Every structure is written in structure tokens, then in C-alpha cells.
C-alpha positions as CSV (number, residue, x, y, z in Angstrom):
1,X,49.6,160.0,102.8
2,X,49.1,163.7,102.1
3,X,49.2,166.5,104.6
4,X,47.2,169.0,102.6
5,X,44.7,170.7,104.8
6,X,41.3,171.2,103.1
7,X,39.1,174.0,104.2
8,X,36.4,173.8,101.4
9,X,35.0,171.1,99.2
10,X,33.1,172.6,96.2
11,X,31.2,171.6,93.1
12,X,29.7,168.5,94.8
13,X,27.3,166.9,92.3
14,X,25.3,165.1,95.1
15,X,26.1,165.2,98.8
16,X,24.4,162.1,100.3
17,X,24.4,161.6,104.1
18,X,22.3,160.3,106.9
19,X,21.7,162.8,109.7
20,X,21.7,162.7,113.4
21,X,23.7,161.7,116.5
22,X,22.4,158.1,117.0
23,X,21.6,155.0,115.0
24,X,18.6,155.0,112.6
25,X,16.1,152.1,112.6
26,X,13.1,151.1,110.6
27,X,12.0,153.4,107.8
28,X,14.4,156.1,109.1
29,X,17.4,153.9,108.1
30,X,16.6,154.6,104.5
31,X,16.1,158.4,105.0
32,X,19.1,160.4,104.0
33,X,19.8,164.0,103.0
34,X,20.6,164.5,99.4
35,X,21.9,167.9,98.3
36,X,22.6,168.8,94.6
37,X,25.3,171.3,93.7
38,X,26.6,171.3,97.3
39,X,29.6,172.4,99.2
40,X,31.3,171.8,102.6
41,X,33.3,174.3,104.6
42,X,35.8,172.9,107.1
43,X,37.6,174.5,110.0
44,X,40.3,172.8,112.2
45,X,39.3,169.4,110.8
46,X,35.6,169.8,111.6
47,X,32.6,170.6,109.3
48,X,31.7,174.2,109.7
49,X,29.0,174.5,107.2
50,X,27.3,172.7,104.3
51,X,24.9,174.0,101.7
52,X,24.1,174.4,98.1
53,X,25.2,176.8,95.4
54,X,28.4,178.9,95.7
55,X,30.0,179.3,99.1
56,X,31.8,182.3,100.5
57,X,35.5,181.3,100.1
58,X,36.9,184.6,101.6
59,X,40.1,183.9,103.4
60,X,40.5,180.4,102.0
61,X,43.6,179.7,100.0
62,X,43.4,178.1,96.6
63,X,45.4,175.0,97.7
64,X,42.8,174.5,100.6
65,X,39.9,174.2,98.1
66,X,39.0,170.7,96.8
67,X,36.9,170.6,93.7
68,X,34.7,167.5,93.7
69,X,34.1,167.8,89.9
70,X,30.4,167.2,90.1
71,X,30.9,163.8,91.8
72,X,29.1,162.1,94.7
73,X,30.3,162.8,98.2
74,X,29.4,160.8,101.3
75,X,30.7,160.5,104.8
76,X,33.8,158.4,105.3
77,X,33.0,154.7,105.8
78,X,33.1,153.3,109.3
79,X,34.1,149.6,109.8
80,X,32.5,148.6,113.1
81,X,33.9,145.0,113.2
82,X,37.4,144.0,112.4
83,X,40.1,141.8,113.9
84,X,42.8,144.2,112.7
85,X,45.9,143.1,114.6
86,X,47.0,139.5,114.0
87,X,50.0,137.4,112.9
88,X,50.2,135.4,109.8
89,X,47.4,134.3,107.4
90,X,45.4,131.1,107.0
91,X,45.3,130.5,103.2
92,X,46.1,126.9,103.9
93,X,42.5,126.4,105.3
94,X,40.9,127.5,102.0
95,X,40.7,124.0,100.6
96,X,39.2,122.7,103.8
97,X,36.5,125.3,103.6
98,X,35.9,124.5,99.9
99,X,35.5,120.8,100.8
100,X,32.9,121.8,103.3
101,X,34.8,121.1,106.6
102,X,32.8,122.9,109.3
103,X,34.6,125.8,111.0
104,X,34.1,124.3,114.5
105,X,35.8,121.1,113.3
106,X,38.8,123.1,112.1
107,X,38.9,124.8,115.4
108,X,38.6,121.6,117.4
109,X,41.6,120.2,115.4
110,X,43.8,123.2,116.5
111,X,43.2,125.3,113.4
112,X,41.1,128.4,112.9
113,X,41.5,131.0,115.6
114,X,44.0,128.8,117.5
115,X,46.3,128.8,114.4
116,X,46.3,132.6,114.4
117,X,46.9,132.7,118.1
118,X,50.1,130.8,117.6
119,X,51.3,133.2,114.9
120,X,50.2,136.2,116.9
121,X,52.1,135.1,120.0
122,X,55.2,134.7,118.0
123,X,55.0,138.1,116.4
124,X,56.6,141.2,117.9
125,X,54.7,144.4,118.5
126,X,56.6,146.0,115.7
127,X,55.7,143.2,113.3
128,X,52.1,143.4,114.2
129,X,52.1,147.2,113.9
130,X,53.6,147.2,110.5
131,X,51.2,144.6,109.2
132,X,48.1,146.3,110.6
133,X,49.3,149.7,109.4
134,X,49.5,148.3,105.9
135,X,46.0,147.1,106.2
136,X,44.8,150.5,107.4
137,X,46.5,152.1,104.3
138,X,44.5,149.7,102.1
139,X,41.3,150.5,104.0
140,X,41.5,154.3,103.7
141,X,42.3,153.9,100.0
142,X,38.9,152.2,99.8
143,X,37.1,154.9,101.7
144,X,37.2,153.6,105.3
145,X,38.2,156.3,107.7
146,X,37.4,154.7,111.1
147,X,37.7,151.1,112.2
148,X,37.0,149.0,115.3
149,X,39.8,146.5,116.2
150,X,39.2,143.4,118.3
151,X,41.9,141.5,120.2
152,X,41.4,137.8,120.7
153,X,44.5,136.3,119.1
154,X,46.5,136.4,122.2
155,X,44.3,134.5,124.7
156,X,46.7,135.2,127.5
157,X,47.6,138.4,129.5
158,X,50.9,139.2,127.7
159,X,49.6,138.8,124.1
160,X,46.1,140.3,124.6
161,X,47.9,143.4,126.0
162,X,50.3,143.3,123.1
163,X,47.5,143.3,120.5
164,X,45.6,146.1,122.3
165,X,48.8,148.2,122.7
166,X,49.4,147.9,119.0
167,X,45.9,149.0,118.2
168,X,46.4,152.0,120.5
169,X,49.6,152.9,118.7
170,X,47.9,152.7,115.4
171,X,45.2,155.0,116.6
172,X,47.8,157.5,117.7
173,X,50.1,157.3,114.7
174,X,47.8,156.4,111.7
175,X,45.4,158.8,110.0
176,X,42.6,156.2,110.3
177,X,40.9,156.3,113.8
178,X,41.1,152.9,115.6
179,X,38.6,152.0,118.4
180,X,39.7,149.0,120.4
181,X,37.7,146.0,121.7
182,X,38.9,143.4,124.2
183,X,37.9,139.9,122.8
184,X,40.0,137.6,124.9
185,X,36.9,135.4,125.0
186,X,37.4,134.4,121.4
187,X,38.4,130.7,122.0
188,X,39.8,128.6,124.7
189,X,43.5,128.3,124.2
190,X,45.2,124.9,123.9
191,X,46.9,125.1,127.3
192,X,43.4,125.4,128.9
193,X,41.7,122.8,126.8
194,X,41.1,120.6,129.7
195,X,40.7,123.4,132.3
196,X,38.4,126.0,130.9
197,X,37.4,127.2,134.4
198,X,41.0,128.3,134.9
199,X,40.9,130.3,131.7
200,X,37.6,131.9,132.7
201,X,39.2,132.8,136.0
202,X,42.2,134.3,134.1
203,X,39.8,136.4,132.0
204,X,37.7,137.6,134.9
205,X,40.4,138.3,137.5
206,X,43.5,139.1,135.6
207,X,43.0,140.1,131.9
208,X,39.9,142.3,132.2
209,X,41.3,144.3,135.2
210,X,44.7,144.7,133.5
211,X,43.1,146.0,130.2
212,X,40.9,148.4,132.2
213,X,43.9,149.7,134.2
214,X,45.8,150.6,131.0
215,X,42.6,151.9,129.4
216,X,43.2,149.8,126.3
217,X,39.7,149.0,125.3
218,X,36.3,150.8,125.1
219,X,34.4,147.5,124.6
220,X,34.5,143.8,125.5
221,X,33.2,141.2,123.0
222,X,32.7,137.5,123.5
223,X,32.2,134.6,121.0
224,X,28.9,133.2,122.3
225,X,28.7,130.0,120.3
226,X,28.5,126.2,120.4
227,X,31.8,124.8,121.5
228,X,33.2,128.2,122.4
229,X,31.5,130.2,125.3
230,X,28.0,129.5,126.4
231,X,25.4,132.1,127.5
232,X,26.3,131.8,131.2
233,X,30.0,132.2,130.6
234,X,29.4,135.0,128.1
235,X,27.2,136.9,130.6
236,X,29.8,136.6,133.4
237,X,32.5,137.9,131.2
238,X,30.5,140.8,129.9
239,X,29.2,141.8,133.3
240,X,32.7,141.8,134.6
241,X,33.9,144.0,131.8
242,X,31.0,146.4,132.3
243,X,32.0,146.7,136.0
244,X,35.5,147.7,134.6
245,X,34.0,150.4,132.3
246,X,33.8,148.5,129.0
247,X,30.6,148.4,127.1
248,X,29.3,145.0,125.7
249,X,29.5,143.6,122.3
250,X,28.6,140.0,121.4
251,X,29.5,137.6,118.6
252,X,26.0,136.0,118.5
253,X,24.2,133.4,116.5
254,X,26.9,133.1,113.9
255,X,26.6,129.3,113.6
256,X,24.0,128.2,116.1
257,X,21.3,130.2,117.9
258,X,22.2,129.4,121.5
259,X,20.9,132.6,123.1
260,X,23.6,135.1,122.2
261,X,21.2,137.7,120.7
262,X,18.8,137.3,123.6
263,X,21.7,138.0,126.0
264,X,22.8,141.0,123.9
265,X,19.4,142.6,124.4
266,X,19.3,141.6,128.1
267,X,22.6,143.3,128.8
268,X,21.8,146.3,126.5
269,X,24.9,145.5,124.5
270,X,25.8,148.3,122.1
271,X,25.9,145.8,119.2
272,X,25.4,142.1,118.4
273,X,27.6,140.8,115.5
274,X,27.1,138.2,112.8
275,X,23.5,137.0,113.6
276,X,23.3,134.5,110.7
277,X,21.2,132.0,112.7
278,X,19.1,134.7,114.4
279,X,15.7,133.7,115.7
280,X,12.6,135.9,116.2
281,X,13.2,135.9,119.9
282,X,16.6,137.3,119.3
283,X,15.2,140.1,117.1
284,X,12.7,141.0,119.8
285,X,15.5,141.1,122.4
286,X,17.7,143.3,120.3
287,X,14.9,145.7,119.8
288,X,14.0,145.9,123.5
289,X,17.7,146.3,124.5
290,X,18.4,149.1,121.9
291,X,21.2,146.9,120.4
292,X,22.5,147.5,116.9
293,X,22.7,144.5,114.6
294,X,26.1,144.5,113.0
295,X,25.9,142.2,110.0
296,X,28.9,140.8,108.1
297,X,28.0,139.8,104.6
298,X,31.5,139.1,103.3
299,X,31.8,136.4,106.0
300,X,28.7,134.7,104.7
301,X,30.2,135.1,101.2
302,X,33.6,133.6,102.1
303,X,32.2,130.7,104.2
304,X,29.3,129.9,101.9
305,X,26.9,130.5,104.7
306,X,23.4,132.0,104.6
307,X,23.0,135.8,104.8
308,X,21.6,137.4,108.0
309,X,18.0,138.5,108.2
310,X,18.5,142.2,107.4
311,X,15.0,142.9,106.2
312,X,13.4,141.3,109.3
313,X,15.7,143.4,111.5
314,X,14.9,146.6,109.7
315,X,11.2,145.8,109.7
316,X,11.3,145.2,113.5
317,X,13.0,148.5,114.1
318,X,16.5,147.2,114.9
319,X,19.2,149.5,113.5
320,X,21.5,147.6,111.1
321,X,25.2,148.3,110.6
322,X,27.3,146.6,108.0
323,X,31.0,145.7,108.6
324,X,33.8,143.7,107.1
325,X,34.8,141.3,109.8
326,X,38.4,141.5,108.4
327,X,40.4,138.6,109.8
328,X,42.7,135.9,108.5
329,X,40.2,133.0,108.8
330,X,36.6,133.8,107.9
331,X,37.0,137.1,106.0
332,X,40.4,138.0,104.6
333,X,39.1,141.2,103.0
334,X,38.8,144.7,104.4
335,X,36.8,146.2,101.5
336,X,33.7,147.8,102.9
337,X,32.8,148.6,99.3
338,X,32.5,144.9,98.6
339,X,30.4,144.5,101.8
340,X,28.1,147.3,100.5
341,X,27.6,145.5,97.3
342,X,26.8,142.2,99.1
343,X,24.4,144.0,101.4
344,X,22.5,145.4,98.4
345,X,22.4,142.1,96.4
346,X,21.9,139.6,99.2
347,X,20.2,141.6,102.0
348,X,18.1,143.4,99.4
349,X,18.8,146.7,101.2
350,X,18.3,150.0,99.3
351,X,21.3,152.2,98.5
352,X,20.2,154.6,101.2
353,X,19.8,151.9,103.8
354,X,23.3,150.6,103.1
355,X,24.8,154.0,103.2
356,X,23.4,154.5,106.7
357,X,24.6,151.1,107.7
358,X,28.3,151.8,106.9
359,X,28.3,155.4,108.2
360,X,26.0,156.6,111.0
361,X,24.8,153.2,112.3
362,X,28.3,151.8,112.2
363,X,29.6,154.9,114.0
364,X,26.8,154.4,116.6
365,X,27.9,150.7,117.0
366,X,31.3,152.0,118.3
367,X,29.8,154.9,120.2
368,X,31.1,157.5,117.8
369,X,27.9,158.8,116.2
370,X,28.1,162.2,117.9
371,X,31.4,163.0,116.1
372,X,31.4,160.9,112.8
373,X,29.1,159.0,110.6
374,X,27.4,161.9,108.8
375,X,28.2,165.1,107.1
376,X,26.9,167.8,109.5
377,X,28.2,170.9,111.2
378,X,30.2,170.1,114.2
379,X,31.3,166.6,113.1
380,X,34.7,165.6,111.9
381,X,35.4,166.3,108.3
382,X,35.7,162.6,107.2
383,X,34.4,162.2,103.7
384,X,34.8,160.4,100.4
385,X,34.6,161.8,96.9
386,X,33.5,158.9,94.7
387,X,34.1,158.4,91.0
388,X,30.3,158.3,90.6
389,X,27.5,160.8,90.0
390,X,24.8,158.9,91.9
391,X,24.5,156.8,95.0
392,X,23.1,153.8,93.1
393,X,26.2,153.8,90.9
394,X,28.3,152.6,93.9
395,X,26.1,149.5,94.1
396,X,25.8,149.0,90.4
397,X,29.6,148.9,89.9
398,X,31.0,146.0,92.0
399,X,34.6,144.8,92.1
400,X,36.2,148.2,91.4
401,X,37.5,150.8,93.8
402,X,35.3,153.8,93.1
403,X,37.1,156.2,95.5
404,X,38.4,159.4,93.9
405,X,39.6,161.1,97.0
406,X,39.4,160.7,100.8
407,X,39.4,163.5,103.3
408,X,40.2,162.5,106.9
409,X,39.9,165.1,109.7
410,X,40.1,167.8,107.0
411,X,43.3,166.3,105.5
412,X,43.4,165.1,101.9
413,X,44.7,161.6,102.0
């Protein structure tokens, strides 16, 4: 990491950014500001001014000026869905996936999430911190400046708190900002396999109150899916978390459409995630509830599953965010650049729509759109200088890291 404080970015070939303090939907998702020969002035880590032409650099030292060299500049990328803190990996499941073994079958046999639960429980806080910090280093090198981090690999009080405490430490000590989500309702642990009501009681009466007391999570998420948590269970968990100050997120319609997206709209969840099996009723509910659709194309890619109905969501006026779903089982990649490519090629989204989905809309999905997600006066100076001259070039060139430089809170990384 670099501790060079930047006060001006000059000679920007094209500055491309969405605008506003909330998610964009419908035709507005593809409307961005594009300034040629632009500049940014930064003060105390925040954007002070942006414009075109030659800025007034009076009082700014030479080593505080960053020359973009005529390149493209965008907001820093925001990854609104990751499972950042976990123990071990699951490469041994690859051949099962390639052979077509369904995920729910792997889970039922003690693999999948439950395998990672065992490895996470064995890991120390320090081990988890170091592993996740290394991932954050890789993310920021790829242009990601803010991430959401879900728990859900502890599935008991001690280890859920351990994961969330690690995420909090990462937010305090790493340059990347980390926003935490409690996802203890990720699977039913082996010790409660024959007594799920006791596990639900543990979630509702012990874990959620303890997390709230330590202020360890802004959101609560639940895996509303066949064989995991049904709609009634998911609703009870999310309402309990809401009563303890945590906003709702839902893993919905990833494998089967059992009512998760409809519940998301009913509870006015800030976001519904995955949505591969989304039905028209789910789209209507998300629209009514003001819920952001957080789509995860790299998970579809890795699992060989269909891609979510991005175009239908956009046409219906539902804001779409794109995230990585970085985790050891269904998406062992944290490259938002790769997700952007997949969104363009498989969701058939325009470059402008995708840019909004990984910046402003993603920021809104973690309730941060008032401070990040676009390059505007008053927002944090989180930005990426790309080794590209146009926005389309980012999507044309897949498989390469096109980041030239990253500025996070006015600091050159």
C-alpha cells in the first residue's frame, strides 16, 4: 500500500460516472456523466470539485497531483455481495460440480457450506484476518474499493461473532471499506440436523441479539431456498433482525423460486441476491418494495447455471447491482472486472448499465450511495484510473487486469 495523499487528478481522458444519491432503475441505469479532458480536486479524502479543462492547482504540491495520462477514470468499484471471511477452500468439490452433482446434494452429504463451517470454526481470528486481508489486497488491485462481507460459516454464537469481529477489524485496519452482514441463516449446522427448531431459536433469541449488542452488522441475510430456510422461517429471522436494527437482505431464487423474491419486496429488503430462478411475481414484488436486485454472474458461470433475468428487471424498473459472490464454494473469484465482462456478454447489459451496477447501485445495496458510488462533490475520493481510453474497452478486453491506479479516500494505493 501507498500513503501518498492525492489532492488533484488531472489530464483525465474520459471521466465516466453515474450521478446521484440512490440507485438508478430503468432507462436511468444507463445514463451516466461522461466528461472529456476532465479533472478532480480532492480535499481531506473527499471530492471537492470536478470539471473539464485546466484546474486551478494553487497551493497543491507536485507530489499531490496524479496525472491520468489521458486515460479513463471511473468511481471505485463496490462489491455488494461477498462471503469474505472464511476458513479453507473447497477445490475438492470441483470434480463433483463438473460431474453435475447438484449443490443441494453436496450440502446434504455434509459438503458445501457445512465443509467451510468446519474449517472456519477451526481457524483462529488471526488466521481468518490474514486470509481475508490478502483477499482485500487482491480486490483493491482489481479496482474494488468497498465490499460487503457476510458471515454464515460459523452457524453458532461463538463463530458467527468471530467472523463478524474479523470483518470489523478489517474495516478498521485495511484501506478497503468493509460493510458487514449477519448471515447465520446460511445452512442448518450438523449438530441441529434433527432439531432445526432449536437452531431457529438460537438465531432468534441468542445470536441476533448478541450481534446487535456489539453492533457488528448493518444487515441480516438469509438463504431462502429449498432444503435450507423456507419463507416462513426467513420472514421470522429477518423481522427479528429488523427489530434489532439490521436491514434485510435475502438470498432468493438461486436454485428454486420458493417465494424469496416476493418476501424481499414484502419486507422492503434493501436487496435480493442471486435471482437465477426469478419469476414475474418476484420482479413485481421487488419493484413494489423498492428492493435492489443484486445479480451474481460469476456464480452462474462457475456452477454452469442460467444467468439471471437482468433485462427483465431493468425493463420493469428494478435497480440492478452486480457483485462477485466471492466464497470458497460457488464463486472462488473476487474479480469484479470479470463479473462486469459476464454482465455485458450474458446479461446483454450496456457498458453504462454495468458501470452503474458496480458503482452507484452496488453502493445503494449496502446503504452507502450518499457517500460512495459516483464521482461527485462531497463524496469520498474513491476512483480507478484504467489502462483504457473508453468505457467500452473495459468490456472488450476480458481476462486482463486493466487497472492502472486506484485512489481510495484520496490515498494512492
